[in-house]
All heavy atoms as a GROMACS GRO file, in nm:
protein
  591
    1MET      N    1  -0.498   2.220   4.249
    1MET     CA    2  -0.382   2.217   4.171
    1MET      C    3  -0.439   2.202   4.029
    1MET      O    4  -0.531   2.120   3.993
    1MET     CB    5  -0.297   2.102   4.210
    1MET     CG    6  -0.175   2.082   4.131
    1MET     SD    7  -0.072   1.972   4.214
    1MET     CE    8   0.050   1.952   4.092
    2THR      N    9  -0.394   2.277   3.933
    2THR     CA   10  -0.437   2.275   3.795
    2THR      C   11  -0.340   2.176   3.706
    2THR      O   12  -0.235   2.157   3.730
    2THR     CB   13  -0.435   2.412   3.728
    2THR    OG1   14  -0.286   2.461   3.725
    2THR    CG2   15  -0.524   2.504   3.799
    3ASN      N   16  -0.415   2.123   3.603
    3ASN     CA   17  -0.339   2.036   3.518
    3ASN      C   18  -0.281   2.114   3.401
    3ASN      O   19  -0.357   2.168   3.324
    3ASN     CB   20  -0.418   1.921   3.461
    3ASN     CG   21  -0.363   1.813   3.374
    3ASN    OD1   22  -0.241   1.832   3.360
    3ASN    ND2   23  -0.447   1.729   3.324
    4HIS      N   24  -0.141   2.124   3.390
    4HIS     CA   25  -0.084   2.204   3.290
    4HIS      C   26  -0.047   2.116   3.157
    4HIS      O   27   0.014   2.160   3.074
    4HIS     CB   28   0.046   2.266   3.342
    4HIS     CG   29   0.004   2.381   3.445
    4HIS    ND1   30  -0.047   2.488   3.413
    4HIS    CD2   31   0.030   2.371   3.588
    4HIS    CE1   32  -0.063   2.567   3.512
    4HIS    NE2   33  -0.023   2.498   3.628
    5GLY      N   34  -0.085   1.994   3.162
    5GLY     CA   35  -0.049   1.906   3.055
    5GLY      C   36  -0.148   1.935   2.936
    5GLY      O   37  -0.254   1.991   2.955
    6ILE      N   38  -0.101   1.895   2.822
    6ILE     CA   39  -0.190   1.920   2.705
    6ILE      C   40  -0.283   1.808   2.683
    6ILE      O   41  -0.242   1.686   2.679
    6ILE     CB   42  -0.094   1.930   2.573
    6ILE    CG1   43   0.000   2.046   2.590
    6ILE    CG2   44  -0.184   1.932   2.449
    6ILE    CD1   45   0.106   2.054   2.486
    7GLU      N   46  -0.407   1.830   2.685
    7GLU     CA   47  -0.511   1.731   2.658
    7GLU      C   48  -0.524   1.712   2.498
    7GLU      O   49  -0.540   1.803   2.429
    7GLU     CB   50  -0.649   1.777   2.713
    7GLU     CG   51  -0.647   1.788   2.863
    7GLU     CD   52  -0.622   1.647   2.935
    7GLU    OE1   53  -0.673   1.558   2.884
    7GLU    OE2   54  -0.556   1.645   3.036
    8ARG      N   55  -0.532   1.586   2.470
    8ARG     CA   56  -0.535   1.546   2.326
    8ARG      C   57  -0.661   1.476   2.299
    8ARG      O   58  -0.710   1.411   2.384
    8ARG     CB   59  -0.416   1.461   2.297
    8ARG     CG   60  -0.279   1.535   2.303
    8ARG     CD   61  -0.169   1.464   2.208
    8ARG     NE   62  -0.047   1.529   2.231
    8ARG     CZ   63  -0.003   1.616   2.160
    8ARG    NH1   64  -0.064   1.675   2.068
    8ARG    NH2   65   0.120   1.676   2.181
    9ALA      N   66  -0.707   1.494   2.183
    9ALA     CA   67  -0.830   1.423   2.136
    9ALA      C   68  -0.788   1.272   2.127
    9ALA      O   69  -0.672   1.241   2.113
    9ALA     CB   70  -0.875   1.468   1.998
   10ALA      N   71  -0.893   1.185   2.130
   10ALA     CA   72  -0.865   1.051   2.125
   10ALA      C   73  -0.794   1.008   2.006
   10ALA      O   74  -0.718   0.907   2.006
   10ALA     CB   75  -1.009   0.969   2.136
   11ASP      N   76  -0.827   1.066   1.884
   11ASP     CA   77  -0.761   1.027   1.771
   11ASP      C   78  -0.614   1.089   1.753
   11ASP      O   79  -0.540   1.041   1.660
   11ASP     CB   80  -0.844   1.062   1.642
   11ASP     CG   81  -0.860   1.222   1.630
   11ASP    OD1   82  -0.837   1.295   1.734
   11ASP    OD2   83  -0.884   1.270   1.522
   12GLU      N   84  -0.570   1.160   1.849
   12GLU     CA   85  -0.423   1.209   1.845
   12GLU      C   86  -0.343   1.140   1.935
   12GLU      O   87  -0.222   1.164   1.940
   12GLU     CB   88  -0.438   1.367   1.876
   12GLU     CG   89  -0.487   1.460   1.772
   12GLU     CD   90  -0.498   1.602   1.808
   12GLU    OE1   91  -0.477   1.627   1.931
   12GLU    OE2   92  -0.511   1.680   1.720
   13ARG      N   93  -0.400   1.060   2.022
   13ARG     CA   94  -0.313   0.983   2.120
   13ARG      C   95  -0.237   0.864   2.054
   13ARG      O   96  -0.272   0.818   1.952
   13ARG     CB   97  -0.400   0.930   2.235
   13ARG     CG   98  -0.466   1.040   2.308
   13ARG     CD   99  -0.546   0.987   2.434
   13ARG     NE  100  -0.611   1.104   2.499
   13ARG     CZ  101  -0.734   1.096   2.530
   13ARG    NH1  102  -0.817   0.989   2.498
   13ARG    NH2  103  -0.796   1.197   2.588
   14VAL      N  104  -0.125   0.820   2.116
   14VAL     CA  105  -0.045   0.714   2.059
   14VAL      C  106  -0.129   0.589   2.086
   14VAL      O  107  -0.170   0.556   2.207
   14VAL     CB  108   0.091   0.709   2.125
   14VAL    CG1  109   0.170   0.585   2.092
   14VAL    CG2  110   0.171   0.833   2.111
   15ASN      N  111  -0.140   0.505   1.982
   15ASN     CA  112  -0.207   0.382   1.998
   15ASN      C  113  -0.099   0.282   2.016
   15ASN      O  114  -0.029   0.229   1.927
   15ASN     CB  115  -0.288   0.344   1.867
   15ASN     CG  116  -0.366   0.216   1.889
   15ASN    OD1  117  -0.344   0.124   1.965
   15ASN    ND2  118  -0.463   0.209   1.804
   16TRP      N  119  -0.068   0.242   2.142
   16TRP     CA  120   0.036   0.155   2.178
   16TRP      C  121   0.036   0.019   2.105
   16TRP      O  122   0.131  -0.042   2.078
   16TRP     CB  123   0.060   0.145   2.321
   16TRP     CG  124   0.093   0.280   2.381
   16TRP    CD1  125   0.016   0.360   2.456
   16TRP    CD2  126   0.214   0.341   2.382
   16TRP    NE1  127   0.071   0.477   2.487
   16TRP    CE2  128   0.216   0.454   2.445
   16TRP    CE3  129   0.342   0.304   2.321
   16TRP    CZ2  130   0.317   0.551   2.452
   16TRP    CZ3  131   0.440   0.393   2.325
   16TRP    CH2  132   0.432   0.516   2.399
   17LYS      N  133  -0.096  -0.031   2.092
   17LYS     CA  134  -0.107  -0.165   2.035
   17LYS      C  135  -0.066  -0.169   1.886
   17LYS      O  136   0.004  -0.265   1.844
   17LYS     CB  137  -0.258  -0.206   2.044
   17LYS     CG  138  -0.293  -0.338   2.008
   17LYS     CD  139  -0.440  -0.380   2.035
   17LYS     CE  140  -0.464  -0.521   2.001
   17LYS     NZ  141  -0.611  -0.549   2.027
   18THR      N  142  -0.106  -0.077   1.810
   18THR     CA  143  -0.056  -0.075   1.670
   18THR      C  144   0.087  -0.019   1.652
   18THR      O  145   0.149  -0.045   1.559
   18THR     CB  146  -0.147   0.019   1.577
   18THR    OG1  147  -0.156   0.149   1.637
   18THR    CG2  148  -0.292  -0.050   1.592
   19SER      N  149   0.132   0.053   1.736
   19SER     CA  150   0.274   0.117   1.738
   19SER      C  151   0.382   0.016   1.785
   19SER      O  152   0.489   0.038   1.773
   19SER     CB  153   0.274   0.249   1.814
   19SER     OG  154   0.191   0.336   1.768
   20ALA      N  155   0.341  -0.085   1.854
   20ALA     CA  156   0.440  -0.177   1.922
   20ALA      C  157   0.533  -0.241   1.819
   20ALA      O  158   0.655  -0.251   1.854
   20ALA     CB  159   0.368  -0.296   1.991
   21ALA      N  160   0.494  -0.289   1.703
   21ALA     CA  161   0.589  -0.344   1.616
   21ALA      C  162   0.693  -0.239   1.559
   21ALA      O  163   0.808  -0.261   1.546
   21ALA     CB  164   0.513  -0.392   1.482
   22PHE      N  165   0.637  -0.113   1.534
   22PHE     CA  166   0.729  -0.003   1.494
   22PHE      C  167   0.835   0.023   1.594
   22PHE      O  168   0.948   0.049   1.565
   22PHE     CB  169   0.637   0.123   1.467
   22PHE     CG  170   0.719   0.240   1.418
   22PHE    CD1  171   0.768   0.241   1.284
   22PHE    CD2  172   0.742   0.341   1.498
   22PHE    CE1  173   0.841   0.359   1.245
   22PHE    CE2  174   0.812   0.453   1.465
   22PHE     CZ  175   0.861   0.462   1.343
   23ILE      N  176   0.779   0.044   1.715
   23ILE     CA  177   0.882   0.069   1.840
   23ILE      C  178   0.976  -0.042   1.845
   23ILE      O  179   1.092  -0.024   1.866
   23ILE     CB  180   0.808   0.100   1.957
   23ILE    CG1  181   0.728   0.222   1.941
   23ILE    CG2  182   0.900   0.099   2.079
   23ILE    CD1  183   0.619   0.243   2.041
   24ALA      N  184   0.938  -0.169   1.840
   24ALA     CA  185   1.021  -0.297   1.852
   24ALA      C  186   1.131  -0.296   1.754
   24ALA      O  187   1.249  -0.329   1.782
   24ALA     CB  188   0.934  -0.420   1.849
   25VAL      N  189   1.098  -0.273   1.629
   25VAL     CA  190   1.197  -0.272   1.521
   25VAL      C  191   1.311  -0.166   1.552
   25VAL      O  192   1.427  -0.195   1.525
   25VAL     CB  193   1.132  -0.237   1.385
   25VAL    CG1  194   1.243  -0.210   1.281
   25VAL    CG2  195   1.054  -0.363   1.348
   26HIS      N  196   1.265  -0.054   1.600
   26HIS     CA  197   1.374   0.047   1.630
   26HIS      C  198   1.460   0.016   1.757
   26HIS      O  199   1.574   0.054   1.770
   26HIS     CB  200   1.305   0.182   1.639
   26HIS     CG  201   1.271   0.237   1.505
   26HIS    ND1  202   1.144   0.199   1.455
   26HIS    CD2  203   1.334   0.318   1.416
   26HIS    CE1  204   1.134   0.263   1.330
   26HIS    NE2  205   1.239   0.341   1.316
   27LEU      N  206   1.401  -0.051   1.854
   27LEU     CA  207   1.463  -0.094   1.973
   27LEU      C  208   1.560  -0.217   1.946
   27LEU      O  209   1.664  -0.236   2.019
   27LEU     CB  210   1.365  -0.123   2.082
   27LEU     CG  211   1.293   0.000   2.137
   27LEU    CD1  212   1.195  -0.048   2.245
   27LEU    CD2  213   1.396   0.104   2.198
   28LEU      N  214   1.519  -0.302   1.844
   28LEU     CA  215   1.614  -0.416   1.819
   28LEU      C  216   1.746  -0.378   1.772
   28LEU      O  217   1.839  -0.456   1.780
   28LEU     CB  218   1.543  -0.494   1.705
   28LEU     CG  219   1.426  -0.586   1.762
   28LEU    CD1  220   1.361  -0.657   1.644
   28LEU    CD2  221   1.469  -0.692   1.855
   29VAL      N  222   1.760  -0.249   1.720
   29VAL     CA  223   1.897  -0.198   1.675
   29VAL      C  224   1.994  -0.199   1.795
   29VAL      O  225   2.111  -0.224   1.784
   29VAL     CB  226   1.880  -0.067   1.618
   29VAL    CG1  227   2.020  -0.008   1.579
   29VAL    CG2  228   1.794  -0.073   1.490
   30LEU      N  229   1.945  -0.183   1.917
   30LEU     CA  230   2.028  -0.175   2.039
   30LEU      C  231   2.093  -0.301   2.065
   30LEU      O  232   2.187  -0.318   2.131
   30LEU     CB  233   1.944  -0.126   2.155
   30LEU     CG  234   1.890   0.002   2.151
   30LEU    CD1  235   1.802   0.045   2.263
   30LEU    CD2  236   1.998   0.120   2.133
   31LEU      N  237   2.039  -0.419   2.010
   31LEU     CA  238   2.100  -0.550   2.034
   31LEU      C  239   2.239  -0.561   1.972
   31LEU      O  240   2.314  -0.650   1.999
   31LEU     CB  241   2.006  -0.657   1.980
   31LEU     CG  242   1.886  -0.686   2.052
   31LEU    CD1  243   1.793  -0.796   1.985
   31LEU    CD2  244   1.920  -0.738   2.195
   32SER      N  245   2.275  -0.478   1.868
   32SER     CA  246   2.394  -0.477   1.800
   32SER      C  247   2.509  -0.447   1.911
   32SER      O  248   2.618  -0.492   1.888
   32SER     CB  249   2.420  -0.373   1.699
   32SER     OG  250   2.394  -0.249   1.743
   33PHE      N  251   2.478  -0.371   2.031
   33PHE     CA  252   2.574  -0.353   2.125
   33PHE      C  253   2.600  -0.476   2.206
   33PHE      O  254   2.715  -0.495   2.259
   33PHE     CB  255   2.538  -0.239   2.210
   33PHE     CG  256   2.533  -0.098   2.145
   33PHE    CD1  257   2.409  -0.040   2.126
   33PHE    CD2  258   2.646  -0.041   2.107
   33PHE    CE1  259   2.411   0.078   2.061
   33PHE    CE2  260   2.646   0.083   2.041
   33PHE     CZ  261   2.517   0.149   2.014
   34VAL      N  262   2.514  -0.566   2.216
   34VAL     CA  263   2.521  -0.686   2.284
   34VAL      C  264   2.589  -0.797   2.205
   34VAL      O  265   2.672  -0.866   2.252
   34VAL     CB  266   2.372  -0.746   2.336
   34VAL    CG1  267   2.397  -0.878   2.410
   34VAL    CG2  268   2.317  -0.634   2.424
   35THR      N  269   2.538  -0.808   2.080
   35THR     CA  270   2.604  -0.925   1.982
   35THR      C  271   2.732  -0.872   1.928
   35THR      O  272   2.810  -0.959   1.881
   35THR     CB  273   2.503  -0.947   1.883
   35THR    OG1  274   2.473  -0.838   1.816
   35THR    CG2  275   2.371  -0.996   1.946
   36GLY      N  276   2.753  -0.746   1.921
   36GLY     CA  277   2.876  -0.695   1.856
   36GLY      C  278   2.863  -0.686   1.700
   36GLY      O  279   2.786  -0.745   1.646
   37VAL      N  280   2.940  -0.591   1.645
   37VAL     CA  281   2.934  -0.568   1.495
   37VAL      C  282   3.075  -0.586   1.453
   37VAL      O  283   3.166  -0.513   1.504
   37VAL     CB  284   2.867  -0.426   1.478
   37VAL    CG1  285   2.878  -0.394   1.326
   37VAL    CG2  286   2.737  -0.413   1.529
   38ASP      N  287   3.094  -0.669   1.351
   38ASP     CA  288   3.222  -0.680   1.304
   38ASP      C  289   3.249  -0.576   1.181
   38ASP      O  290   3.159  -0.511   1.139
   38ASP     CB  291   3.245  -0.818   1.248
   38ASP     CG  292   3.155  -0.867   1.141
   38ASP    OD1  293   3.063  -0.804   1.119
   38ASP    OD2  294   3.183  -0.963   1.077
   39LYS      N  295   3.375  -0.570   1.125
   39LYS     CA  296   3.404  -0.475   1.041
   39LYS      C  297   3.326  -0.493   0.904
   39LYS      O  298   3.284  -0.404   0.842
   39LYS     CB  299   3.550  -0.491   1.009
   39LYS     CG  300   3.609  -0.377   0.907
   39LYS     CD  301   3.753  -0.394   0.904
   39LYS     CE  302   3.811  -0.284   0.815
   39LYS     NZ  303   3.959  -0.301   0.796
   40THR      N  304   3.304  -0.609   0.864
   40THR     CA  305   3.225  -0.649   0.738
   40THR      C  306   3.089  -0.594   0.751
   40THR      O  307   3.036  -0.534   0.651
   40THR     CB  308   3.229  -0.789   0.718
   40THR    OG1  309   3.370  -0.847   0.709
   40THR    CG2  310   3.164  -0.828   0.585
   41ALA      N  311   3.023  -0.609   0.871
   41ALA     CA  312   2.893  -0.578   0.882
   41ALA      C  313   2.875  -0.411   0.881
   41ALA      O  314   2.779  -0.359   0.823
   41ALA     CB  315   2.828  -0.626   1.015
   42ALA      N  316   2.971  -0.353   0.940
   42ALA     CA  317   2.965  -0.203   0.946
   42ALA      C  318   2.994  -0.149   0.800
   42ALA      O  319   2.926  -0.055   0.762
   42ALA     CB  320   3.081  -0.150   1.031
   43ILE      N  321   3.083  -0.206   0.720
   43ILE     CA  322   3.104  -0.155   0.591
   43ILE      C  323   2.985  -0.190   0.504
   43ILE      O  324   2.939  -0.102   0.424
   43ILE     CB  325   3.229  -0.229   0.534
   43ILE    CG1  326   3.353  -0.178   0.602
   43ILE    CG2  327   3.243  -0.207   0.382
   43ILE    CD1  328   3.486  -0.258   0.565
   44LEU      N  329   2.923  -0.299   0.526
   44LEU     CA  330   2.803  -0.334   0.448
   44LEU      C  331   2.686  -0.233   0.467
   44LEU      O  332   2.615  -0.194   0.391
   44LEU     CB  333   2.761  -0.482   0.476
   44LEU     CG  334   2.648  -0.538   0.392
   44LEU    CD1  335   2.677  -0.544   0.249
   44LEU    CD2  336   2.609  -0.673   0.441
   45PHE      N  337   2.675  -0.208   0.602
   45PHE     CA  338   2.574  -0.114   0.644
   45PHE      C  339   2.594   0.025   0.574
   45PHE      O  340   2.497   0.087   0.523
   45PHE     CB  341   2.578  -0.092   0.789
   45PHE     CG  342   2.500   0.031   0.832
   45PHE    CD1  343   2.362   0.029   0.845
   45PHE    CD2  344   2.566   0.152   0.880
   45PHE    CE1  345   2.291   0.156   0.871
   45PHE    CE2  346   2.497   0.265   0.911
   45PHE     CZ  347   2.352   0.259   0.915
   46VAL      N  348   2.718   0.072   0.581
   46VAL     CA  349   2.744   0.206   0.507
   46VAL      C  350   2.727   0.212   0.365
   46VAL      O  351   2.659   0.292   0.305
   46VAL     CB  352   2.887   0.243   0.553
   46VAL    CG1  353   2.938   0.370   0.469
   46VAL    CG2  354   2.905   0.272   0.701
   47VAL      N  355   2.767   0.102   0.296
   47VAL     CA  356   2.752   0.093   0.147
   47VAL      C  357   2.602   0.090   0.118
   47VAL      O  358   2.559   0.151   0.020
   47VAL     CB  359   2.826  -0.032   0.099
   47VAL    CG1  360   2.789  -0.054  -0.059
   47VAL    CG2  361   2.978   0.001   0.109
   48LEU      N  362   2.532  -0.002   0.180
   48LEU     CA  363   2.390  -0.027   0.151
   48LEU      C  364   2.304   0.110   0.187
   48LEU      O  365   2.218   0.159   0.114
   48LEU     CB  366   2.329  -0.142   0.218
   48LEU     CG  367   2.373  -0.274   0.170
   48LEU    CD1  368   2.328  -0.393   0.252
   48LEU    CD2  369   2.344  -0.297   0.027
   49TYR      N  370   2.338   0.160   0.294
   49TYR     CA  371   2.275   0.279   0.345
   49TYR      C  372   2.287   0.396   0.238
   49TYR      O  373   2.204   0.468   0.193
   49TYR     CB  374   2.317   0.338   0.475
   49TYR     CG  375   2.250   0.462   0.529
   49TYR    CD1  376   2.120   0.450   0.582
   49TYR    CD2  377   2.311   0.581   0.522
   49TYR    CE1  378   2.048   0.566   0.638
   49TYR    CE2  379   2.238   0.696   0.558
   49TYR     CZ  380   2.119   0.689   0.621
   49TYR     OH  381   2.057   0.803   0.663
   50TRP      N  382   2.419   0.421   0.198
   50TRP     CA  383   2.453   0.530   0.103
   50TRP      C  384   2.397   0.505  -0.021
   50TRP      O  385   2.330   0.596  -0.088
   50TRP     CB  386   2.606   0.539   0.090
   50TRP     CG  387   2.637   0.656  -0.003
   50TRP    CD1  388   2.668   0.788   0.028
   50TRP    CD2  389   2.658   0.642  -0.147
   50TRP    NE1  390   2.692   0.853  -0.082
   50TRP    CE2  391   2.693   0.773  -0.198
   50TRP    CE3  392   2.657   0.535  -0.233
   50TRP    CZ2  393   2.713   0.799  -0.328
   50TRP    CZ3  394   2.678   0.560  -0.372
   50TRP    CH2  395   2.701   0.692  -0.416
   51SER      N  396   2.392   0.377  -0.081
   51SER     CA  397   2.341   0.350  -0.217
   51SER      C  398   2.189   0.370  -0.209
   51SER      O  399   2.134   0.426  -0.304
   51SER     CB  400   2.380   0.211  -0.263
   51SER     OG  401   2.343   0.112  -0.178
   52ARG      N  402   2.136   0.322  -0.112
   52ARG     CA  403   1.981   0.341  -0.098
   52ARG      C  404   1.938   0.477  -0.097
   52ARG      O  405   1.853   0.525  -0.173
   52ARG     CB  406   1.934   0.272   0.033
   52ARG     CG  407   1.790   0.217   0.035
   52ARG     CD  408   1.756   0.141   0.152
   52ARG     NE  409   1.880   0.105   0.229
   52ARG     CZ  410   1.868   0.076   0.361
   52ARG    NH1  411   1.754   0.088   0.417
   52ARG    NH2  412   1.971   0.044   0.419
   53MET      N  413   2.009   0.559  -0.014
   53MET     CA  414   1.973   0.700  -0.009
   53MET      C  415   2.004   0.771  -0.146
   53MET      O  416   1.924   0.865  -0.185
   53MET     CB  417   2.046   0.782   0.109
   53MET     CG  418   2.009   0.736   0.238
   53MET     SD  419   1.829   0.754   0.274
   53MET     CE  420   1.772   0.599   0.274
   54PHE      N  421   2.117   0.742  -0.199
   54PHE     CA  422   2.136   0.801  -0.332
   54PHE      C  423   2.046   0.773  -0.435
   54PHE      O  424   1.993   0.859  -0.508
   54PHE     CB  425   2.287   0.757  -0.378
   54PHE     CG  426   2.312   0.817  -0.521
   54PHE    CD1  427   2.367   0.942  -0.527
   54PHE    CD2  428   2.313   0.736  -0.623
   54PHE    CE1  429   2.386   0.994  -0.648
   54PHE    CE2  430   2.337   0.782  -0.751
   54PHE     CZ  431   2.386   0.920  -0.769
   55PHE      N  432   2.005   0.645  -0.457
   55PHE     CA  433   1.911   0.604  -0.556
   55PHE      C  434   1.770   0.647  -0.532
   55PHE      O  435   1.695   0.676  -0.626
   55PHE     CB  436   1.930   0.457  -0.589
   55PHE     CG  437   2.053   0.420  -0.646
   55PHE    CD1  438   2.148   0.350  -0.596
   55PHE    CD2  439   2.083   0.458  -0.784
   55PHE    CE1  440   2.261   0.311  -0.648
   55PHE    CE2  441   2.201   0.434  -0.846
   55PHE     CZ  442   2.297   0.354  -0.777
   56ILE      N  443   1.732   0.652  -0.402
   56ILE     CA  444   1.596   0.704  -0.383
   56ILE      C  445   1.600   0.852  -0.409
   56ILE      O  446   1.501   0.895  -0.474
   56ILE     CB  447   1.553   0.673  -0.242
   56ILE    CG1  448   1.524   0.520  -0.217
   56ILE    CG2  449   1.436   0.764  -0.187
   56ILE    CD1  450   1.509   0.489  -0.075
   57THR      N  451   1.694   0.927  -0.382
   57THR     CA  452   1.699   1.078  -0.409
   57THR      C  453   1.710   1.088  -0.555
   57THR      O  454   1.637   1.185  -0.608
   57THR     CB  455   1.821   1.134  -0.330
   57THR    OG1  456   1.804   1.111  -0.195
   57THR    CG2  457   1.828   1.291  -0.362
   58ALA      N  458   1.780   1.017  -0.617
   58ALA     CA  459   1.793   1.023  -0.773
   58ALA      C  460   1.665   1.002  -0.840
   58ALA      O  461   1.615   1.076  -0.937
   58ALA     CB  462   1.906   0.944  -0.824
   59GLY      N  463   1.588   0.900  -0.786
   59GLY     CA  464   1.462   0.866  -0.842
   59GLY      C  465   1.364   0.962  -0.838
   59GLY      O  466   1.289   1.008  -0.917
   60TYR      N  467   1.345   1.036  -0.706
   60TYR     CA  468   1.260   1.141  -0.683
   60TYR      C  469   1.295   1.255  -0.763
   60TYR      O  470   1.210   1.334  -0.820
   60TYR     CB  471   1.255   1.171  -0.527
   60TYR     CG  472   1.149   1.089  -0.452
   60TYR    CD1  473   1.204   1.007  -0.357
   60TYR    CD2  474   1.026   1.102  -0.473
   60TYR    CE1  475   1.114   0.930  -0.279
   60TYR    CE2  476   0.939   1.039  -0.397
   60TYR     CZ  477   0.979   0.936  -0.306
   60TYR     OH  478   0.884   0.865  -0.244
   61HIS      N  479   1.424   1.289  -0.762
   61HIS     CA  480   1.466   1.397  -0.849
   61HIS      C  481   1.425   1.388  -0.994
   61HIS      O  482   1.369   1.483  -1.052
   61HIS     CB  483   1.615   1.416  -0.842
   61HIS     CG  484   1.670   1.514  -0.950
   61HIS    ND1  485   1.660   1.655  -0.940
   61HIS    CD2  486   1.727   1.490  -1.068
   61HIS    CE1  487   1.710   1.700  -1.044
   61HIS    NE2  488   1.756   1.606  -1.129
   62ARG      N  489   1.446   1.272  -1.050
   62ARG     CA  490   1.415   1.262  -1.197
   62ARG      C  491   1.267   1.264  -1.213
   62ARG      O  492   1.217   1.314  -1.304
   62ARG     CB  493   1.474   1.118  -1.244
   62ARG     CG  494   1.447   1.101  -1.391
   62ARG     CD  495   1.536   0.983  -1.438
   62ARG     NE  496   1.512   0.976  -1.581
   62ARG     CZ  497   1.563   0.896  -1.661
   62ARG    NH1  498   1.652   0.801  -1.606
   62ARG    NH2  499   1.540   0.879  -1.784
   63TYR      N  500   1.182   1.198  -1.119
   63TYR     CA  501   1.041   1.200  -1.136
   63TYR      C  502   0.988   1.326  -1.123
   63TYR      O  503   0.899   1.368  -1.204
   63TYR     CB  504   0.982   1.103  -1.026
   63TYR     CG  505   0.827   1.102  -1.030
   63TYR    CD1  506   0.770   1.043  -1.138
   63TYR    CD2  507   0.754   1.156  -0.921
   63TYR    CE1  508   0.628   1.033  -1.132
   63TYR    CE2  509   0.615   1.158  -0.924
   63TYR     CZ  510   0.551   1.094  -1.032
   63TYR     OH  511   0.415   1.084  -1.042
   64PHE      N  512   1.021   1.417  -1.023
   64PHE     CA  513   0.962   1.537  -1.009
   64PHE      C  514   1.032   1.653  -1.092
   64PHE      O  515   0.969   1.767  -1.102
   64PHE     CB  516   0.983   1.581  -0.853
   64PHE     CG  517   0.881   1.499  -0.778
   64PHE    CD1  518   0.938   1.418  -0.675
   64PHE    CD2  519   0.749   1.499  -0.799
   64PHE    CE1  520   0.845   1.343  -0.582
   64PHE    CE2  521   0.656   1.432  -0.715
   64PHE     CZ  522   0.712   1.346  -0.610
   65SER      N  523   1.148   1.643  -1.137
   65SER     CA  524   1.223   1.754  -1.214
   65SER      C  525   1.211   1.741  -1.359
   65SER      O  526   1.224   1.843  -1.427
   65SER     CB  527   1.369   1.759  -1.166
   65SER     OG  528   1.375   1.781  -1.026
   66HIS      N  529   1.203   1.620  -1.422
   66HIS     CA  530   1.208   1.599  -1.557
   66HIS      C  531   1.078   1.559  -1.618
   66HIS      O  532   1.028   1.453  -1.580
   66HIS     CB  533   1.313   1.506  -1.600
   66HIS     CG  534   1.450   1.539  -1.540
   66HIS    ND1  535   1.521   1.645  -1.593
   66HIS    CD2  536   1.528   1.482  -1.443
   66HIS    CE1  537   1.638   1.656  -1.525
   66HIS    NE2  538   1.645   1.560  -1.428
   67ARG      N  539   1.012   1.639  -1.693
   67ARG     CA  540   0.886   1.608  -1.745
   67ARG      C  541   0.880   1.499  -1.844
   67ARG      O  542   0.778   1.429  -1.860
   67ARG     CB  543   0.831   1.745  -1.821
   67ARG     CG  544   0.803   1.843  -1.732
   67ARG     CD  545   0.748   1.961  -1.814
   67ARG     NE  546   0.742   2.085  -1.725
   67ARG     CZ  547   0.670   2.187  -1.751
   67ARG    NH1  548   0.606   2.195  -1.863
   67ARG    NH2  549   0.682   2.290  -1.663
   68ALA      N  550   0.996   1.462  -1.906
   68ALA     CA  551   0.988   1.350  -2.009
   68ALA      C  552   0.996   1.209  -1.939
   68ALA      O  553   0.969   1.114  -1.996
   68ALA     CB  554   1.115   1.354  -2.096
   69TYR      N  555   1.016   1.208  -1.812
   69TYR     CA  556   1.028   1.086  -1.735
   69TYR      C  557   0.894   1.048  -1.688
   69TYR      O  558   0.824   1.114  -1.614
   69TYR     CB  559   1.128   1.098  -1.612
   69TYR     CG  560   1.150   0.969  -1.529
   69TYR    CD1  561   1.209   0.866  -1.586
   69TYR    CD2  562   1.101   0.957  -1.406
   69TYR    CE1  563   1.232   0.758  -1.521
   69TYR    CE2  564   1.121   0.846  -1.330
   69TYR     CZ  565   1.183   0.738  -1.395
   69TYR     OH  566   1.206   0.631  -1.329
   70LYS      N  567   0.842   0.935  -1.726
   70LYS     CA  568   0.705   0.883  -1.698
   70LYS      C  569   0.708   0.758  -1.622
   70LYS      O  570   0.791   0.669  -1.659
   70LYS     CB  571   0.611   0.870  -1.825
   70LYS     CG  572   0.616   0.991  -1.905
   70LYS     CD  573   0.508   1.097  -1.838
   70LYS     CE  574   0.497   1.210  -1.935
   70LYS     NZ  575   0.460   1.327  -1.871
   71LEU      N  576   0.630   0.733  -1.525
   71LEU     CA  577   0.621   0.610  -1.448
   71LEU      C  578   0.493   0.545  -1.484
   71LEU      O  579   0.396   0.612  -1.514
   71LEU     CB  580   0.630   0.640  -1.297
   71LEU     CG  581   0.752   0.686  -1.253
   71LEU    CD1  582   0.739   0.721  -1.100
   71LEU    CD2  583   0.868   0.584  -1.266
   72ASN      N  584   0.490   0.417  -1.494
   72ASN     CA  585   0.365   0.339  -1.529
   72ASN      C  586   0.277   0.341  -1.412
   72ASN      O  587   0.301   0.334  -1.294
   72ASN     CB  588   0.397   0.196  -1.558
   72ASN     CG  589   0.474   0.197  -1.697
   72ASN    OD1  590   0.466   0.284  -1.782
   72ASN    ND2  591   0.559   0.094  -1.708
   0.00000   0.00000   0.00000
């Protein structure tokens, strides 16, 4: 029987030890289904998410599109 899996080099494999914190942060979001989310928290999430995405996009746009804008 042949192995049809893709063999990866050692530096391309997932390092579970260093990835554990990253994975845990993303899995902790699932606790919201256990603890519940009230209306205030949901509204706060939407407002903060939208404002963060808007201002990050605006900052990148201004930095990369306008030559007069200089960062220290």
